[in-house]
Backbone and ligand atoms as CSV (ligand in chain L), in Angstrom:
chain,resi,resn,atom,element,x,y,z
A,1,MET,N,N,32.572,92.125,-3.509
A,1,MET,CA,C,31.656,92.358,-2.388
A,1,MET,C,C,30.365,91.585,-2.598
A,2,LYS,N,N,29.922,91.543,-3.857
A,2,LYS,CA,C,28.647,90.895,-4.122
A,2,LYS,C,C,28.716,89.389,-3.759
A,3,THR,N,N,29.812,88.768,-4.199
A,3,THR,CA,C,29.953,87.335,-3.911
A,3,THR,C,C,30.012,87.092,-2.415
A,4,GLY,N,N,30.649,88.021,-1.705
A,4,GLY,CA,C,30.704,87.870,-0.250
A,4,GLY,C,C,29.318,87.868,0.343
A,5,VAL,N,N,28.503,88.741,-0.111
A,5,VAL,CA,C,27.130,88.801,0.414
A,5,VAL,C,C,26.394,87.513,0.108
A,6,ILE,N,N,26.577,87.081,-1.151
A,6,ILE,CA,C,25.869,85.852,-1.562
A,6,ILE,C,C,26.314,84.675,-0.691
A,7,ILE,N,N,27.683,84.600,-0.533
A,7,ILE,CA,C,28.199,83.484,0.273
A,7,ILE,C,C,27.653,83.556,1.690
A,8,THR,N,N,27.702,84.752,2.264
A,8,THR,CA,C,27.168,84.919,3.618
A,8,THR,C,C,25.710,84.504,3.668
A,9,GLY,N,N,24.982,84.942,2.638
A,9,GLY,CA,C,23.560,84.579,2.584
A,9,GLY,C,C,23.385,83.080,2.501
A,10,LEU,N,N,24.208,82.454,1.660
A,10,LEU,CA,C,24.093,81.000,1.504
A,10,LEU,C,C,24.399,80.275,2.805
A,11,VAL,N,N,25.496,80.791,3.471
A,11,VAL,CA,C,25.860,80.158,4.735
A,11,VAL,C,C,24.725,80.304,5.738
A,12,ALA,N,N,24.163,81.512,5.802
A,12,ALA,CA,C,23.065,81.743,6.741
A,12,ALA,C,C,21.897,80.845,6.398
A,13,ALA,N,N,21.614,80.775,5.091
A,13,ALA,CA,C,20.496,79.928,4.672
A,13,ALA,C,C,20.773,78.478,5.030
A,14,ALA,N,N,22.033,78.075,4.795
A,14,ALA,CA,C,22.383,76.693,5.096
A,14,ALA,C,C,22.206,76.409,6.581
A,15,LEU,N,N,22.640,77.375,7.413
A,15,LEU,CA,C,22.496,77.185,8.856
A,15,LEU,C,C,21.028,77.057,9.235
A,16,VAL,N,N,20.233,77.938,8.666
A,16,VAL,CA,C,18.798,77.918,9.004
A,16,VAL,C,C,18.177,76.606,8.550
A,17,ILE,N,N,18.483,76.247,7.280
A,17,ILE,CA,C,17.896,74.997,6.750
A,17,ILE,C,C,18.394,73.800,7.547
A,18,GLY,N,N,19.735,73.841,7.819
A,18,GLY,CA,C,20.298,72.727,8.580
A,18,GLY,C,C,19.645,72.604,9.932
A,19,GLY,N,N,19.506,73.736,10.619
A,19,GLY,CA,C,18.874,73.706,11.941
A,19,GLY,C,C,17.455,73.198,11.837
A,20,PHE,N,N,16.770,73.624,10.798
A,20,PHE,CA,C,15.381,73.207,10.626
A,20,PHE,C,C,15.315,71.689,10.418
A,21,ILE,N,N,16.259,71.215,9.596
A,21,ILE,CA,C,16.264,69.766,9.327
A,21,ILE,C,C,16.534,68.989,10.616
A,22,ILE,N,N,17.535,69.484,11.404
A,22,ILE,CA,C,17.867,68.786,12.651
A,22,ILE,C,C,16.652,68.744,13.569
A,23,ILE,N,N,15.997,69.914,13.712
A,23,ILE,CA,C,14.811,69.959,14.572
A,23,ILE,C,C,13.737,69.024,14.043
A,24,ASN,N,N,13.548,69.064,12.722
A,24,ASN,CA,C,12.544,68.223,12.092
A,24,ASN,C,C,12.841,66.737,12.354
A,25,ASN,N,N,14.135,66.380,12.181
A,25,ASN,CA,C,14.513,64.988,12.420
A,25,ASN,C,C,14.233,64.582,13.848
A,26,LYS,N,N,14.557,65.514,14.774
A,26,LYS,CA,C,14.337,65.174,16.184
A,26,LYS,C,C,12.866,64.887,16.437
A,27,SER,N,N,12.009,65.804,15.921
A,27,SER,CA,C,10.590,65.579,16.166
A,27,SER,C,C,10.119,64.330,15.425
A,28,ASP,N,N,10.695,64.125,14.232
A,28,ASP,CA,C,10.351,62.910,13.496
A,28,ASP,C,C,10.701,61.676,14.308
A,29,ASN,N,N,11.939,61.709,14.831
A,29,ASN,CA,C,12.379,60.565,15.618
A,29,ASN,C,C,11.447,60.319,16.785
A,30,ASN,N,N,11.059,61.413,17.446
A,30,ASN,CA,C,10.182,61.250,18.584
A,30,ASN,C,C,8.855,60.625,18.170
A,31,GLN,N,N,8.381,61.046,16.990
A,31,GLN,CA,C,7.078,60.524,16.569
A,31,GLN,C,C,7.169,59.066,16.141
A,32,THR,N,N,8.307,58.727,15.495
A,32,THR,CA,C,8.348,57.394,14.880
A,32,THR,C,C,9.131,56.385,15.705
A,33,SER,N,N,9.693,56.862,16.833
A,33,SER,CA,C,10.557,55.947,17.570
A,33,SER,C,C,9.798,54.716,18.039
A,34,THR,N,N,8.520,54.882,18.301
A,34,THR,CA,C,7.777,53.726,18.807
A,34,THR,C,C,7.503,52.718,17.685
A,35,THR,N,N,7.383,53.256,16.464
A,35,THR,CA,C,7.033,52.333,15.391
A,35,THR,C,C,8.258,51.834,14.640
A,36,SER,N,N,9.405,52.550,14.834
A,36,SER,CA,C,10.569,52.139,14.066
A,36,SER,C,C,11.192,50.871,14.624
A,37,THR,N,N,10.741,50.453,15.792
A,37,THR,CA,C,11.323,49.245,16.386
A,37,THR,C,C,10.429,48.030,16.135
A,38,THR,N,N,9.671,48.091,15.060
A,38,THR,CA,C,8.818,46.933,14.771
A,38,THR,C,C,9.681,45.691,14.644
A,39,ASN,N,N,9.249,44.663,15.251
A,39,ASN,CA,C,10.016,43.419,15.226
A,39,ASN,C,C,10.109,42.875,13.812
A,40,LYS,N,N,11.330,42.531,13.475
A,40,LYS,CA,C,11.502,41.867,12.180
A,40,LYS,C,C,11.004,40.445,12.316
A,41,GLN,N,N,10.084,40.100,11.487
A,41,GLN,CA,C,9.604,38.713,11.516
A,41,GLN,C,C,10.743,37.790,11.102
A,42,PRO,N,N,10.965,36.767,11.885
A,42,PRO,CA,C,11.984,35.797,11.445
A,42,PRO,C,C,11.568,35.170,10.120
A,43,GLU,N,N,12.541,35.101,9.238
A,43,GLU,CA,C,12.211,34.552,7.925
A,43,GLU,C,C,11.685,33.135,8.081
A,44,THR,N,N,10.602,32.888,7.443
A,44,THR,CA,C,10.072,31.530,7.504
A,44,THR,C,C,11.071,30.602,6.835
A,45,ALA,N,N,11.397,29.562,7.548
A,45,ALA,CA,C,12.399,28.628,7.044
A,45,ALA,C,C,11.886,27.961,5.778
A,46,THR,N,N,12.616,28.176,4.726
A,46,THR,CA,C,12.198,27.520,3.489
A,46,THR,C,C,12.549,26.047,3.573
A,47,ASN,N,N,11.680,25.266,3.061
A,47,ASN,CA,C,11.899,23.816,3.112
A,47,ASN,C,C,13.029,23.461,2.162
A,48,THR,N,N,14.163,23.086,2.744
A,48,THR,CA,C,15.327,22.781,1.926
A,48,THR,C,C,15.519,21.283,1.748
A,49,SER,N,N,14.510,20.541,2.097
A,49,SER,CA,C,14.668,19.088,1.949
A,49,SER,C,C,14.875,18.747,0.486
A,50,GLU,N,N,15.822,17.888,0.269
A,50,GLU,CA,C,16.133,17.520,-1.107
A,50,GLU,C,C,15.017,16.668,-1.694
A,51,THR,N,N,14.946,16.723,-2.982
A,51,THR,CA,C,13.873,16.004,-3.656
A,51,THR,C,C,14.328,14.604,-4.030
A,52,GLN,N,N,14.994,13.959,-3.078
A,52,GLN,CA,C,15.394,12.580,-3.319
A,52,GLN,C,C,14.160,11.692,-3.335
A,53,THR,N,N,14.210,10.703,-4.173
A,53,THR,CA,C,13.150,9.713,-4.099
A,53,THR,C,C,13.352,8.930,-2.811
A,54,PRO,N,N,12.324,8.844,-2.013
A,54,PRO,CA,C,12.484,8.164,-0.720
A,54,PRO,C,C,12.862,6.714,-0.926
A,55,GLN,N,N,13.843,6.296,-0.148
A,55,GLN,CA,C,14.262,4.906,-0.215
A,55,GLN,C,C,13.207,4.049,0.445
A,56,SER,N,N,12.790,3.033,-0.240
A,56,SER,CA,C,11.838,2.140,0.389
A,56,SER,C,C,12.587,0.965,1.000
A,57,ALA,N,N,11.992,0.429,2.005
A,57,ALA,CA,C,12.619,-0.671,2.722
A,57,ALA,C,C,11.685,-1.857,2.697
A,58,SER,N,N,12.252,-2.997,2.398
A,58,SER,CA,C,11.470,-4.221,2.388
A,58,SER,C,C,11.975,-5.123,3.500
A,59,ALA,N,N,11.066,-5.826,4.096
A,59,ALA,CA,C,11.422,-6.655,5.240
A,59,ALA,C,C,11.158,-8.121,4.946
A,60,ILE,N,N,12.130,-8.914,5.272
A,60,ILE,CA,C,12.003,-10.368,5.202
A,60,ILE,C,C,12.114,-10.873,6.632
A,61,THR,N,N,11.302,-11.829,6.948
A,61,THR,CA,C,11.359,-12.420,8.290
A,61,THR,C,C,11.748,-13.885,8.181
A,62,TYR,N,N,12.676,-14.269,9.018
A,62,TYR,CA,C,13.043,-15.679,9.083
A,62,TYR,C,C,12.431,-16.272,10.339
A,63,ALA,N,N,11.634,-17.315,10.145
A,63,ALA,CA,C,11.045,-18.038,11.277
A,63,ALA,C,C,10.620,-19.403,10.785
A,64,ASN,N,N,10.582,-20.361,11.685
A,64,ASN,CA,C,10.135,-21.715,11.351
A,64,ASN,C,C,10.883,-22.264,10.140
A,65,SER,N,N,12.183,-22.033,10.121
A,65,SER,CA,C,13.064,-22.589,9.093
A,65,SER,C,C,12.760,-22.097,7.681
A,66,SER,N,N,12.155,-20.914,7.586
A,66,SER,CA,C,11.935,-20.389,6.237
A,66,SER,C,C,11.932,-18.871,6.243
A,67,PHE,N,N,12.170,-18.329,5.057
A,67,PHE,CA,C,12.156,-16.885,4.868
A,67,PHE,C,C,10.800,-16.477,4.316
A,68,THR,N,N,10.240,-15.392,4.868
A,68,THR,CA,C,8.941,-14.888,4.408
A,68,THR,C,C,9.055,-13.390,4.105
A,69,PRO,N,N,8.704,-12.918,2.929
A,69,PRO,CA,C,8.294,-13.741,1.785
A,69,PRO,C,C,9.496,-14.463,1.192
A,70,SER,N,N,9.232,-15.591,0.590
A,70,SER,CA,C,10.339,-16.370,0.041
A,70,SER,C,C,10.875,-15.732,-1.233
A,71,SER,N,N,10.051,-14.969,-1.900
A,71,SER,CA,C,10.558,-14.192,-3.035
A,71,SER,C,C,10.085,-12.750,-2.889
A,72,LEU,N,N,10.988,-11.853,-3.206
A,72,LEU,CA,C,10.759,-10.428,-2.949
A,72,LEU,C,C,11.288,-9.640,-4.135
A,73,THR,N,N,10.568,-8.596,-4.512
A,73,THR,CA,C,11.029,-7.732,-5.597
A,73,THR,C,C,11.246,-6.328,-5.051
A,74,VAL,N,N,12.419,-5.778,-5.319
A,74,VAL,CA,C,12.739,-4.431,-4.843
A,74,VAL,C,C,13.322,-3.635,-6.005
A,75,LYS,N,N,13.494,-2.356,-5.773
A,75,LYS,CA,C,14.131,-1.511,-6.769
A,75,LYS,C,C,15.604,-1.310,-6.400
A,76,SER,N,N,16.413,-1.154,-7.404
A,76,SER,CA,C,17.831,-0.923,-7.165
A,76,SER,C,C,18.014,0.290,-6.258
A,77,GLY,N,N,18.791,0.111,-5.214
A,77,GLY,CA,C,19.004,1.173,-4.235
A,77,GLY,C,C,18.148,1.024,-3.008
A,78,ASP,N,N,17.181,0.141,-3.070
A,78,ASP,CA,C,16.337,-0.096,-1.899
A,78,ASP,C,C,17.127,-0.838,-0.819
A,79,SER,N,N,16.698,-0.634,0.393
A,79,SER,CA,C,17.291,-1.410,1.474
A,79,SER,C,C,16.345,-2.543,1.845
A,80,VAL,N,N,16.934,-3.614,2.243
A,80,VAL,CA,C,16.183,-4.811,2.622
A,80,VAL,C,C,16.646,-5.209,4.010
A,81,SER,N,N,15.708,-5.579,4.827
A,81,SER,CA,C,16.093,-6.070,6.155
A,81,SER,C,C,15.621,-7.510,6.302
A,82,ILE,N,N,16.419,-8.266,7.006
A,82,ILE,CA,C,16.033,-9.634,7.344
A,82,ILE,C,C,16.027,-9.737,8.858
A,83,LYS,N,N,14.863,-10.041,9.385
A,83,LYS,CA,C,14.729,-10.184,10.836
A,83,LYS,C,C,14.712,-11.662,11.183
A,84,ASN,N,N,15.573,-12.021,12.085
A,84,ASN,CA,C,15.647,-13.411,12.519
A,84,ASN,C,C,14.741,-13.616,13.719
A,85,ASN,N,N,13.553,-14.117,13.442
A,85,ASN,CA,C,12.581,-14.339,14.517
A,85,ASN,C,C,12.671,-15.740,15.112
A,86,SER,N,N,13.742,-16.444,14.781
A,86,SER,CA,C,13.888,-17.798,15.322
A,86,SER,C,C,14.754,-17.750,16.581
A,87,ASP,N,N,14.965,-18.899,17.169
A,87,ASP,CA,C,15.793,-18.984,18.368
A,87,ASP,C,C,17.241,-19.319,18.051
A,88,ASP,N,N,17.534,-19.448,16.769
A,88,ASP,CA,C,18.884,-19.825,16.374
A,88,ASP,C,C,19.472,-18.764,15.441
A,89,ALA,N,N,20.786,-18.688,15.484
A,89,ALA,CA,C,21.460,-17.806,14.537
A,89,ALA,C,C,21.299,-18.361,13.127
A,90,ILE,N,N,21.202,-17.456,12.159
A,90,ILE,CA,C,21.202,-17.864,10.761
A,90,ILE,C,C,22.371,-17.167,10.084
A,91,GLN,N,N,22.720,-17.641,8.909
A,91,GLN,CA,C,23.794,-16.986,8.148
A,91,GLN,C,C,23.321,-16.840,6.716
A,92,VAL,N,N,22.972,-15.625,6.355
A,92,VAL,CA,C,22.399,-15.363,5.034
A,92,VAL,C,C,23.526,-15.121,4.041
A,93,GLN,N,N,23.528,-15.926,2.991
A,93,GLN,CA,C,24.570,-15.801,1.970
A,93,GLN,C,C,23.943,-15.909,0.592
A,94,SER,N,N,24.623,-15.307,-0.354
A,94,SER,CA,C,24.213,-15.415,-1.748
A,94,SER,C,C,24.352,-16.854,-2.218
A,95,ASN,N,N,23.506,-17.239,-3.151
A,95,ASN,CA,C,23.724,-18.511,-3.842
A,95,ASN,C,C,24.943,-18.363,-4.749
A,96,PRO,N,N,25.569,-19.411,-5.254
A,96,PRO,CA,C,25.262,-20.782,-4.841
A,96,PRO,C,C,26.057,-21.187,-3.608
A,97,HIS,N,N,25.469,-22.061,-2.830
A,97,HIS,CA,C,26.156,-22.664,-1.700
A,97,HIS,C,C,27.172,-23.667,-2.250
A,98,PRO,N,N,28.387,-23.713,-1.770
A,98,PRO,CA,C,28.900,-22.969,-0.618
A,98,PRO,C,C,29.803,-21.794,-1.004
A,99,VAL,N,N,29.801,-21.395,-2.278
A,99,VAL,CA,C,30.792,-20.383,-2.674
A,99,VAL,C,C,30.250,-18.948,-2.602
A,100,HIS,N,N,28.895,-18.804,-2.716
A,100,HIS,CA,C,28.259,-17.499,-2.453
A,100,HIS,C,C,28.741,-16.405,-3.391
A,101,THR,N,N,28.808,-16.717,-4.689
A,101,THR,CA,C,29.427,-15.794,-5.640
A,101,THR,C,C,28.432,-15.054,-6.521
A,102,ASP,N,N,27.132,-15.383,-6.461
A,102,ASP,CA,C,26.189,-14.756,-7.396
A,102,ASP,C,C,26.071,-13.244,-7.181
A,103,ASN,N,N,25.932,-12.840,-5.935
A,103,ASN,CA,C,25.738,-11.412,-5.645
A,103,ASN,C,C,26.278,-11.123,-4.248
A,104,ASP,N,N,27.419,-10.465,-4.223
A,104,ASP,CA,C,28.069,-10.208,-2.932
A,104,ASP,C,C,27.205,-9.353,-2.009
A,105,GLU,N,N,26.284,-8.589,-2.615
A,105,GLU,CA,C,25.407,-7.743,-1.779
A,105,GLU,C,C,24.496,-8.595,-0.894
A,106,LEU,N,N,24.344,-9.860,-1.270
A,106,LEU,CA,C,23.492,-10.755,-0.484
A,106,LEU,C,C,24.293,-11.589,0.510
A,107,ASN,N,N,25.568,-11.345,0.587
A,107,ASN,CA,C,26.375,-12.032,1.589
A,107,ASN,C,C,26.276,-11.251,2.897
A,108,VAL,N,N,25.128,-11.430,3.525
A,108,VAL,CA,C,24.793,-10.634,4.711
A,108,VAL,C,C,25.545,-11.141,5.935
A,109,GLY,N,N,25.739,-12.458,5.994
A,109,GLY,CA,C,26.451,-13.030,7.131
A,109,GLY,C,C,25.512,-13.459,8.237
A,110,VAL,N,N,26.091,-13.610,9.419
A,110,VAL,CA,C,25.343,-14.162,10.553
A,110,VAL,C,C,24.368,-13.118,11.099
A,111,ILE,N,N,23.158,-13.568,11.337
A,111,ILE,CA,C,22.156,-12.751,12.030
A,111,ILE,C,C,21.743,-13.532,13.269
A,112,GLN,N,N,22.082,-13.006,14.420
A,112,GLN,CA,C,21.788,-13.710,15.670
A,112,GLN,C,C,20.277,-13.763,15.909
A,113,ALA,N,N,19.870,-14.692,16.746
A,113,ALA,CA,C,18.451,-14.830,17.081
A,113,ALA,C,C,17.904,-13.501,17.585
A,114,GLY,N,N,16.780,-13.105,17.023
A,114,GLY,CA,C,16.130,-11.872,17.451
A,114,GLY,C,C,16.676,-10.615,16.820
A,115,LYS,N,N,17.747,-10.741,16.041
A,115,LYS,CA,C,18.376,-9.562,15.455
A,115,LYS,C,C,17.895,-9.343,14.022
A,116,THR,N,N,18.135,-8.119,13.540
A,116,THR,CA,C,17.767,-7.757,12.173
A,116,THR,C,C,19.006,-7.247,11.461
A,117,ALA,N,N,19.199,-7.691,10.237
A,117,ALA,CA,C,20.279,-7.154,9.401
A,117,ALA,C,C,19.647,-6.378,8.251
A,118,THR,N,N,20.205,-5.212,7.984
A,118,THR,CA,C,19.695,-4.375,6.898
A,118,THR,C,C,20.815,-4.118,5.911
A,119,PHE,N,N,20.489,-4.212,4.641
A,119,PHE,CA,C,21.507,-4.037,3.608
A,119,PHE,C,C,20.846,-3.416,2.392
A,120,THR,N,N,21.653,-2.928,1.488
A,120,THR,CA,C,21.157,-2.240,0.293
A,120,THR,C,C,21.508,-3.056,-0.938
A,121,LEU,N,N,20.541,-3.149,-1.827
A,121,LEU,CA,C,20.760,-3.909,-3.055
A,121,LEU,C,C,20.736,-2.960,-4.255
A,122,THR,N,N,21.757,-3.033,-5.067
A,122,THR,CA,C,21.828,-2.163,-6.251
A,122,THR,C,C,21.955,-2.966,-7.543
A,123,LYS,N,N,22.588,-4.116,-7.445
A,123,LYS,CA,C,22.816,-4.941,-8.640
A,123,LYS,C,C,21.491,-5.537,-9.103
A,124,THR,N,N,21.132,-5.278,-10.362
A,124,THR,CA,C,19.829,-5.745,-10.844
A,124,THR,C,C,19.905,-7.194,-11.306
A,125,GLY,N,N,18.768,-7.841,-11.167
A,125,GLY,CA,C,18.670,-9.241,-11.554
A,125,GLY,C,C,17.908,-10.021,-10.496
A,126,THR,N,N,17.805,-11.302,-10.692
A,126,THR,CA,C,17.148,-12.171,-9.718
A,126,THR,C,C,18.208,-13.051,-9.075
A,127,PHE,N,N,18.236,-12.994,-7.748
A,127,PHE,CA,C,19.314,-13.674,-7.023
A,127,PHE,C,C,18.721,-14.529,-5.909
A,128,GLY,N,N,19.306,-15.696,-5.767
A,128,GLY,CA,C,18.904,-16.552,-4.663
A,128,GLY,C,C,19.841,-16.370,-3.482
A,129,TYR,N,N,19.290,-16.605,-2.321
A,129,TYR,CA,C,20.122,-16.600,-1.111
A,129,TYR,C,C,19.682,-17.792,-0.269
A,130,HIS,N,N,20.436,-18.090,0.745
A,130,HIS,CA,C,20.096,-19.222,1.595
A,130,HIS,C,C,20.678,-19.004,2.980
A,131,ASN,N,N,20.185,-19.818,3.889
A,131,ASN,CA,C,20.771,-19.864,5.225
A,131,ASN,C,C,21.938,-20.841,5.145
A,132,HIS,N,N,23.129,-20.267,5.223
A,132,HIS,CA,C,24.323,-21.095,5.028
A,132,HIS,C,C,24.439,-22.183,6.084
A,133,LEU,N,N,23.808,-22.005,7.216
A,133,LEU,CA,C,23.866,-22.997,8.290
A,133,LEU,C,C,22.858,-24.123,8.048
A,134,ASN,N,N,21.970,-23.902,7.086
A,134,ASN,CA,C,21.005,-24.949,6.708
A,134,ASN,C,C,20.584,-24.621,5.277
A,135,SER,N,N,21.397,-25.097,4.338
A,135,SER,CA,C,21.344,-24.547,2.988
A,135,SER,C,C,20.076,-24.918,2.231
A,136,SER,N,N,19.207,-25.696,2.830
A,136,SER,CA,C,17.928,-25.968,2.153
A,136,SER,C,C,16.930,-24.825,2.394
A,137,GLU,N,N,17.262,-23.913,3.292
A,137,GLU,CA,C,16.382,-22.771,3.566
A,137,GLU,C,C,16.793,-21.616,2.661
A,138,THR,N,N,15.923,-21.327,1.708
A,138,THR,CA,C,16.319,-20.406,0.641
A,138,THR,C,C,15.269,-19.317,0.421
A,139,GLY,N,N,15.688,-18.323,-0.307
A,139,GLY,CA,C,14.783,-17.258,-0.724
A,139,GLY,C,C,15.323,-16.620,-1.989
A,140,THR,N,N,14.503,-15.795,-2.611
A,140,THR,CA,C,14.882,-15.149,-3.859
A,140,THR,C,C,14.561,-13.663,-3.779
A,141,ILE,N,N,15.460,-12.868,-4.271
A,141,ILE,CA,C,15.201,-11.427,-4.354
A,141,ILE,C,C,15.455,-10.972,-5.789
A,142,THR,N,N,14.473,-10.274,-6.339
A,142,THR,CA,C,14.637,-9.679,-7.662
A,142,THR,C,C,14.863,-8.182,-7.480
A,143,VAL,N,N,15.937,-7.689,-8.046
A,143,VAL,CA,C,16.274,-6.271,-7.962
A,143,VAL,C,C,16.049,-5.655,-9.348
A,144,GLN,N,N,15.136,-4.690,-9.419
A,144,GLN,CA,C,14.798,-4.079,-10.716
A,144,GLN,C,C,15.549,-2.793,-10.941
L,1,CU,CU,CU,26.182,-21.357,1.796
């Protein structure tokens, strides 16, 4: 009999406490409902840009039958552009003429009038190139 009373008491207590909690939650919800919807700030985008060393670009201009600058120094992996500012097509090839075997990276090929060719140099050393269509027009690039 004693345990029955205790159990009944516990159940009653549980009901009372439970009801109290439910009521409390309801009033809590009412009080906090306006503030519980605070906007989540969008996470600030972390800068995920890679820490690559920026590739530098060097420009050579062809005009008046010559390359400017006639000698250029770049770092391995740099890109080089040759802009043909003349009225004629040129054909940039590695030395020596006519076999063009020193550095295949300099076998750029034909660049039409007004056009620019861009290429990347990785092989280190000093290399000559020329306008294959007029092989006396030459330039030098040193790749470090
Ligand atoms: Cu040539």
